[in-house]
NUKOL-729006 format. One record per residue: y, z, x of N, C-alpha, C in turn. Coordinates in pm, whole numbers, plus 50000, padded with zeros to 5 digits. Each point is the difference from the previous one (the first is absolute). Last residue first. Layout:
<recs>
<nnorth=Y&nup=Z&neast=X&canorth=Y&caup=Z&caeast=X&cnorth=Y&cup=Z&ceast=X> .
...
</recs>
This chain:
<recs>
<nnorth=37698&nup=57186&neast=61203&canorth=49953&caup=49862&caeast=50028&cnorth=50048&cup=49907&ceast=49890> .
<nnorth=50281&nup=50451&neast=50152&canorth=49881&caup=49958&caeast=49927&cnorth=49961&cup=49857&ceast=50037> .
<nnorth=50298&nup=50467&neast=50169&canorth=49986&caup=49856&caeast=50020&cnorth=49867&cup=49958&ceast=49937> .
<nnorth=50368&nup=50431&neast=49961&canorth=49864&caup=49954&caeast=49978&cnorth=49997&cup=49849&ceast=50011> .
<nnorth=50321&nup=50468&neast=50105&canorth=49992&caup=49855&caeast=50014&cnorth=49854&cup=49961&ceast=49985> .
<nnorth=50336&nup=50459&neast=49883&canorth=49869&caup=49934&caeast=50010&cnorth=50018&cup=49849&ceast=50012> .
<nnorth=50320&nup=50427&neast=50165&canorth=49992&caup=49897&caeast=49897&cnorth=49873&cup=49919&ceast=50023> .
<nnorth=50253&nup=50518&neast=50151&canorth=49909&caup=49887&caeast=50016&cnorth=50007&cup=49903&ceast=49884> .
<nnorth=50263&nup=50411&neast=50121&canorth=49882&caup=50027&caeast=49920&cnorth=49898&cup=49887&ceast=50007> .
<nnorth=50345&nup=50123&neast=50412&canorth=50009&caup=49965&caeast=49861&cnorth=49868&cup=50025&ceast=49929> .
<nnorth=50187&nup=50271&neast=50448&canorth=49916&caup=49892&caeast=49947&cnorth=50033&cup=49973&ceast=49854> .
<nnorth=50161&nup=50262&neast=50502&canorth=50032&caup=49981&caeast=49859&cnorth=49928&cup=49876&ceast=49952> .
<nnorth=49957&nup=50140&neast=50451&canorth=49995&caup=50126&caeast=49928&cnorth=50042&cup=49991&ceast=49853> .
<nnorth=49796&nup=49738&neast=50483&canorth=50065&caup=49974&caeast=49872&cnorth=49987&cup=50122&ceast=49911> .
<nnorth=49794&nup=49950&neast=50432&canorth=50144&caup=49983&caeast=50025&cnorth=50079&cup=49981&ceast=49871> .
<nnorth=49515&nup=50030&neast=50030&canorth=50061&caup=50133&caeast=50016&cnorth=50150&cup=49992&ceast=50025> .
<nnorth=49715&nup=49609&neast=49975&canorth=50027&caup=50059&caeast=49869&cnorth=50075&cup=50132&ceast=50011> .
<nnorth=50003&nup=49577&neast=50337&canorth=49952&caup=50138&caeast=49998&cnorth=50042&cup=50068&ceast=49869> .
<nnorth=50102&nup=49539&neast=50174&canorth=49895&caup=50018&caeast=49901&cnorth=49944&cup=50142&ceast=49992> .
<nnorth=50523&nup=49805&neast=50149&canorth=49861&caup=49990&caeast=50038&cnorth=49905&cup=50036&ceast=49888> .
<nnorth=50504&nup=49987&neast=50077&canorth=49938&caup=49905&caeast=49907&cnorth=49854&cup=49978&ceast=50036> .
<nnorth=50477&nup=50332&neast=50106&canorth=49855&caup=49983&caeast=50016&cnorth=49945&cup=49906&ceast=49894> .
<nnorth=50462&nup=50171&neast=50045&canorth=49973&caup=49877&caeast=50076&cnorth=49850&cup=49968&ceast=50007> .
<nnorth=50194&nup=50395&neast=49784&canorth=50059&caup=49881&caeast=49936&cnorth=49983&cup=49870&ceast=50079> .
<nnorth=49687&nup=50451&neast=49943&canorth=50082&caup=49941&caeast=50106&cnorth=50058&cup=49870&ceast=49945> .
<nnorth=49711&nup=50238&neast=49735&canorth=50086&caup=50110&caeast=50044&cnorth=50095&cup=49953&ceast=50110> .
<nnorth=49806&nup=49657&neast=49616&canorth=49968&caup=50066&caeast=50126&cnorth=50095&cup=50114&ceast=50029> .
<nnorth=49822&nup=49782&neast=49515&canorth=50114&caup=50005&caeast=50093&cnorth=49962&cup=50082&ceast=50122> .
<nnorth=49714&nup=49679&neast=49621&canorth=50019&caup=50131&caeast=50061&cnorth=50116&cup=49994&ceast=50098> .
<nnorth=49693&nup=49722&neast=49571&canorth=50104&caup=49998&caeast=50103&cnorth=50023&cup=50144&ceast=50046> .
<nnorth=49548&nup=49735&neast=49778&canorth=50095&caup=50110&caeast=50006&cnorth=50111&cup=49967&ceast=50099> .
<nnorth=49569&nup=49763&neast=49685&canorth=50098&caup=49983&caeast=50107&cnorth=50104&cup=50111&ceast=49989> .
<nnorth=49460&nup=49897&neast=49844&canorth=50126&caup=50065&caeast=49961&cnorth=50092&cup=49992&ceast=50121> .
<nnorth=49628&nup=49615&neast=49928&canorth=50019&caup=50138&caeast=50046&cnorth=50119&cup=50060&ceast=49926> .
<nnorth=49757&nup=49492&neast=50138&canorth=50000&caup=50091&caeast=49887&cnorth=50005&cup=50144&ceast=50050> .
<nnorth=49953&nup=49604&neast=50273&canorth=50134&caup=50059&caeast=49991&cnorth=50012&cup=50095&ceast=49882> .
<nnorth=49612&nup=49726&neast=50099&canorth=50007&caup=50122&caeast=50082&cnorth=50137&cup=50063&ceast=50003> .
<nnorth=49919&nup=49579&neast=49783&canorth=49934&caup=50108&caeast=49925&cnorth=50011&cup=50133&ceast=50075> .
<nnorth=50387&nup=49658&neast=50103&canorth=49854&caup=49995&caeast=50008&cnorth=49942&cup=50118&ceast=49923> .
<nnorth=50500&nup=49692&neast=50031&canorth=49926&caup=50124&caeast=49985&cnorth=49850&cup=49978&ceast=49994> .
<nnorth=50442&nup=49742&neast=50113&canorth=49861&caup=49961&caeast=50024&cnorth=49908&cup=50122&ceast=49991> .
<nnorth=50470&nup=50181&neast=50057&canorth=49963&caup=49864&caeast=49962&cnorth=49853&cup=49975&ceast=50031> .
<nnorth=50404&nup=50415&neast=49942&canorth=49861&caup=49971&caeast=50032&cnorth=49963&cup=49863&ceast=49945> .
<nnorth=50440&nup=50353&neast=50128&canorth=49964&caup=49871&caeast=49943&cnorth=49861&cup=49965&ceast=50047> .
<nnorth=50311&nup=50457&neast=49954&canorth=49880&caup=49947&caeast=50065&cnorth=49961&cup=49873&ceast=49926> .
<nnorth=50483&nup=50321&neast=50057&canorth=49909&caup=49911&caeast=49930&cnorth=49879&cup=49965&ceast=50087> .
<nnorth=50417&nup=50402&neast=49922&canorth=49920&caup=49925&caeast=50096&cnorth=49898&cup=49920&ceast=49921> .
<nnorth=50504&nup=50268&neast=49892&canorth=49870&caup=49946&caeast=49961&cnorth=49938&cup=49921&ceast=50114> .
<nnorth=50460&nup=50199&neast=49893&canorth=49903&caup=50102&caeast=50045&cnorth=49857&cup=49958&ceast=49968> .
<nnorth=50418&nup=49743&neast=49943&canorth=49921&caup=50042&caeast=49884&cnorth=49900&cup=50109&ceast=50033> .
<nnorth=50277&nup=49812&neast=50335&canorth=50096&caup=50031&caeast=49893&cnorth=49929&cup=50050&ceast=49874> .
<nnorth=49753&nup=49844&neast=50376&canorth=50054&caup=50134&caeast=50020&cnorth=50098&cup=50039&ceast=49890> .
<nnorth=49575&nup=49678&neast=50035&canorth=50135&caup=49984&caeast=49945&cnorth=50063&cup=50138&ceast=50004> .
<nnorth=49550&nup=49734&neast=50260&canorth=50071&caup=50114&caeast=49943&cnorth=50136&cup=49956&ceast=49946> .
<nnorth=49453&nup=49813&neast=50148&canorth=50144&caup=49985&caeast=50009&cnorth=50067&cup=50121&ceast=49935> .
<nnorth=49487&nup=49780&neast=50182&canorth=50076&caup=50117&caeast=49956&cnorth=50148&cup=49972&ceast=50022> .
<nnorth=49506&nup=49702&neast=49935&canorth=50133&caup=50012&caeast=50060&cnorth=50068&cup=50123&ceast=49942> .
<nnorth=49476&nup=49723&neast=50044&canorth=50085&caup=50107&caeast=49949&cnorth=50133&cup=50002&ceast=50076> .
<nnorth=49676&nup=49669&neast=50105&canorth=49980&caup=50015&caeast=49855&cnorth=50097&cup=50102&ceast=49940> .
<nnorth=50004&nup=49890&neast=50470&canorth=49984&caup=49871&caeast=49934&cnorth=49981&cup=50010&ceast=49851> .
<nnorth=49867&nup=50415&neast=50297&canorth=50094&caup=49897&caeast=50040&cnorth=49970&cup=49868&ceast=49929> .
<nnorth=49883&nup=50507&neast=49928&canorth=49944&caup=49875&caeast=49948&cnorth=50098&cup=49886&ceast=50029> .
<nnorth=50102&nup=50444&neast=50118&canorth=49865&caup=49987&caeast=50053&cnorth=49937&cup=49868&ceast=49957> .
<nnorth=50539&nup=50126&neast=50099&canorth=49898&caup=49992&caeast=49896&cnorth=49865&cup=49980&ceast=50064> .
<nnorth=50556&nup=50167&neast=50107&canorth=49870&caup=49958&caeast=50049&cnorth=49905&cup=49995&ceast=49880> .
<nnorth=50580&nup=50035&neast=50143&canorth=49883&caup=50016&caeast=49914&cnorth=49874&cup=49957&ceast=50071> .
<nnorth=50581&nup=50115&neast=50020&canorth=49880&caup=49973&caeast=50080&cnorth=49878&cup=50029&ceast=49915> .
<nnorth=50457&nup=50081&neast=49861&canorth=49940&caup=49872&caeast=49965&cnorth=49879&cup=49963&ceast=50082> .
<nnorth=50280&nup=50410&neast=49988&canorth=50063&caup=49896&caeast=50081&cnorth=49945&cup=49862&ceast=49968> .
<nnorth=49832&nup=50401&neast=49801&canorth=50133&caup=49970&caeast=49946&cnorth=50074&cup=49895&ceast=50082> .
<nnorth=49460&nup=49987&neast=49994&canorth=50098&caup=50107&caeast=50011&cnorth=50139&cup=49949&ceast=49961> .
<nnorth=49443&nup=49888&neast=49882&canorth=50132&caup=49948&caeast=50037&cnorth=50094&cup=50118&ceast=50016> .
<nnorth=49423&nup=49852&neast=49953&canorth=50112&caup=50092&caeast=49991&cnorth=50128&cup=49930&ceast=50042> .
<nnorth=49420&nup=49940&neast=49842&canorth=50117&caup=49960&caeast=50076&cnorth=50113&cup=50098&ceast=49978> .
<nnorth=49520&nup=50052&neast=49886&canorth=50028&caup=49860&caeast=49967&cnorth=50119&cup=49948&ceast=50080> .
<nnorth=49593&nup=50413&neast=50033&canorth=50139&caup=49960&caeast=50025&cnorth=50016&cup=49851&ceast=49971> .
<nnorth=49628&nup=50340&neast=49773&canorth=50021&caup=49897&caeast=50102&cnorth=50147&cup=49963&ceast=50010> .
<nnorth=49621&nup=50408&neast=49818&canorth=50132&caup=49942&caeast=49980&cnorth=50031&cup=49909&ceast=50119> .
<nnorth=49486&nup=50066&neast=49875&canorth=50113&caup=50076&caeast=50054&cnorth=50131&cup=49930&ceast=49968> .
<nnorth=49571&nup=49939&neast=49670&canorth=50046&caup=49964&caeast=50135&cnorth=50116&cup=50088&ceast=50043> .
<nnorth=49773&nup=49993&neast=49560&canorth=49899&caup=50028&caeast=50101&cnorth=50041&cup=49967&ceast=50142> .
<nnorth=50285&nup=49762&neast=49639&canorth=49900&caup=50104&caeast=49967&cnorth=49896&cup=50015&ceast=50110> .
<nnorth=50475&nup=49831&neast=50157&canorth=49900&caup=49948&caeast=49906&cnorth=49898&cup=50110&ceast=49972> .
<nnorth=50530&nup=49987&neast=50189&canorth=49872&caup=50068&caeast=50000&cnorth=49912&cup=49942&ceast=49891> .
<nnorth=50491&nup=49919&neast=50327&canorth=49918&caup=49972&caeast=49884&cnorth=49867&cup=50073&ceast=50013> .
<nnorth=50561&nup=49992&neast=50188&canorth=49858&caup=50023&caeast=50025&cnorth=49924&cup=49957&ceast=49876> .
<nnorth=50526&nup=49937&neast=50232&canorth=49905&caup=49977&caeast=49892&cnorth=49860&cup=50028&ceast=50054> .
<nnorth=50516&nup=50192&neast=50161&canorth=49875&caup=49927&caeast=50023&cnorth=49928&cup=49976&ceast=49868> .
<nnorth=50524&nup=50133&neast=50228&canorth=49908&caup=50001&caeast=49887&cnorth=49880&cup=49914&ceast=50032> .
<nnorth=50459&nup=50271&neast=50230&canorth=49891&caup=49907&caeast=50026&cnorth=49900&cup=50018&ceast=49886> .
<nnorth=50568&nup=50111&neast=50092&canorth=49866&caup=50026&caeast=49947&cnorth=49900&cup=49903&ceast=50063> .
<nnorth=50560&nup=50163&neast=49929&canorth=49904&caup=49963&caeast=50104&cnorth=49861&cup=50040&ceast=49954> .
<nnorth=50400&nup=50103&neast=49761&canorth=49972&caup=49858&caeast=49984&cnorth=49911&cup=49947&ceast=50111> .
<nnorth=50014&nup=50510&neast=49766&canorth=50050&caup=49920&caeast=50113&cnorth=49971&cup=49854&ceast=49971> .
<nnorth=49870&nup=50338&neast=49700&canorth=50120&caup=50064&caeast=50053&cnorth=50060&cup=49925&ceast=50117> .
<nnorth=49695&nup=49880&neast=49529&canorth=49999&caup=49992&caeast=50146&cnorth=50132&cup=50055&ceast=50052> .
<nnorth=49834&nup=49941&neast=49533&canorth=50024&caup=50133&caeast=50058&cnorth=49992&cup=49998&ceast=50153> .
<nnorth=49751&nup=49595&neast=49789&canorth=50114&caup=50073&caeast=49946&cnorth=50005&cup=50137&ceast=50068> .
<nnorth=49747&nup=49466&neast=50047&canorth=50022&caup=50139&caeast=50042&cnorth=50121&cup=50058&ceast=49931> .
<nnorth=49614&nup=49582&neast=49918&canorth=50139&caup=50042&caeast=49990&cnorth=50011&cup=50148&ceast=50031> .
<nnorth=49660&nup=49549&neast=50056&canorth=50003&caup=50145&caeast=50021&cnorth=50146&cup=50041&ceast=50002> .
<nnorth=49666&nup=49548&neast=49833&canorth=50127&caup=50062&caeast=50035&cnorth=49980&cup=50149&ceast=50019> .
<nnorth=49693&nup=49500&neast=50006&canorth=50012&caup=50142&caeast=49970&cnorth=50137&cup=50050&ceast=50044> .
<nnorth=49769&nup=49502&neast=49869&canorth=50101&caup=50071&caeast=50078&cnorth=50010&cup=50142&ceast=49949> .
<nnorth=49612&nup=49566&neast=50006&canorth=50065&caup=50114&caeast=49935&cnorth=50108&cup=50051&ceast=50092> .
<nnorth=49633&nup=49538&neast=49918&canorth=50099&caup=50079&caeast=50073&cnorth=50051&cup=50115&ceast=49914> .
<nnorth=49514&nup=49660&neast=50043&canorth=50132&caup=50022&caeast=49941&cnorth=50088&cup=50089&ceast=50085> .
<nnorth=49531&nup=49890&neast=50078&canorth=50089&caup=49891&caeast=50039&cnorth=50141&cup=50014&ceast=49947> .
<nnorth=49624&nup=50239&neast=49730&canorth=49990&caup=49972&caeast=50143&cnorth=50082&cup=49875&ceast=50033> .
<nnorth=50157&nup=50261&neast=49571&canorth=49884&caup=49925&caeast=50046&cnorth=50003&cup=49980&ceast=50150> .
<nnorth=50211&nup=50431&neast=49736&canorth=50034&caup=49864&caeast=50044&cnorth=49873&cup=49931&ceast=50045> .
<nnorth=50228&nup=50482&neast=49755&canorth=49880&caup=49920&caeast=50019&cnorth=50042&cup=49857&ceast=50033> .
<nnorth=50307&nup=50445&neast=50120&canorth=49940&caup=49937&caeast=49882&cnorth=49873&cup=49927&ceast=50037> .
<nnorth=50505&nup=50267&neast=50200&canorth=49856&caup=49977&caeast=50004&cnorth=49950&cup=49935&ceast=49873> .
<nnorth=50458&nup=50154&neast=50095&canorth=49965&caup=49861&caeast=50026&cnorth=49852&cup=49971&ceast=50008> .
<nnorth=50288&nup=50465&neast=50145&canorth=49982&caup=49920&caeast=49880&cnorth=49957&cup=49860&ceast=50040> .
<nnorth=50106&nup=50558&neast=50193&canorth=49951&caup=49863&caeast=50018&cnorth=49991&cup=49930&ceast=49865> .
<nnorth=50295&nup=50433&neast=50213&canorth=49932&caup=49944&caeast=49884&cnorth=49962&cup=49856&ceast=50028> .
<nnorth=50184&nup=50502&neast=50247&canorth=49963&caup=49860&caeast=50014&cnorth=49924&cup=49953&ceast=49877> .
<nnorth=50364&nup=50408&neast=50201&canorth=49904&caup=49967&caeast=49895&cnorth=49973&cup=49850&ceast=50006> .
<nnorth=50213&nup=50428&neast=50340&canorth=49995&caup=49861&caeast=49957&cnorth=49888&cup=49979&ceast=49900> .
<nnorth=50232&nup=50478&neast=50018&canorth=49929&caup=49916&caeast=50093&cnorth=49985&cup=49860&ceast=49943> .
</recs>
């Protein structure tokens, strides 16, 4: 089954930028939809955005966050700019059971990475 590994997290000052990566392996098809979620301590998991293999994408933080993909590298990126303290969370990528679905329903995603910590400091 598909294996997802996130990377790129770390500590950044407010107003700074980070780019997270999610690399997939053991994928049996080149058709996919991958989403980013995040979870802060004591809060529910929150949808950040998603992209599918056709390049169609959506993000919840318009203007600050961008999702792109490199199909040749089996990697999806989450570019985060102008980071705020409230962006502090563990960020997860997840693959959808439907290769076209890029919505926010957690139940539609059946493979998850281990997460990468993003900490925004003052």
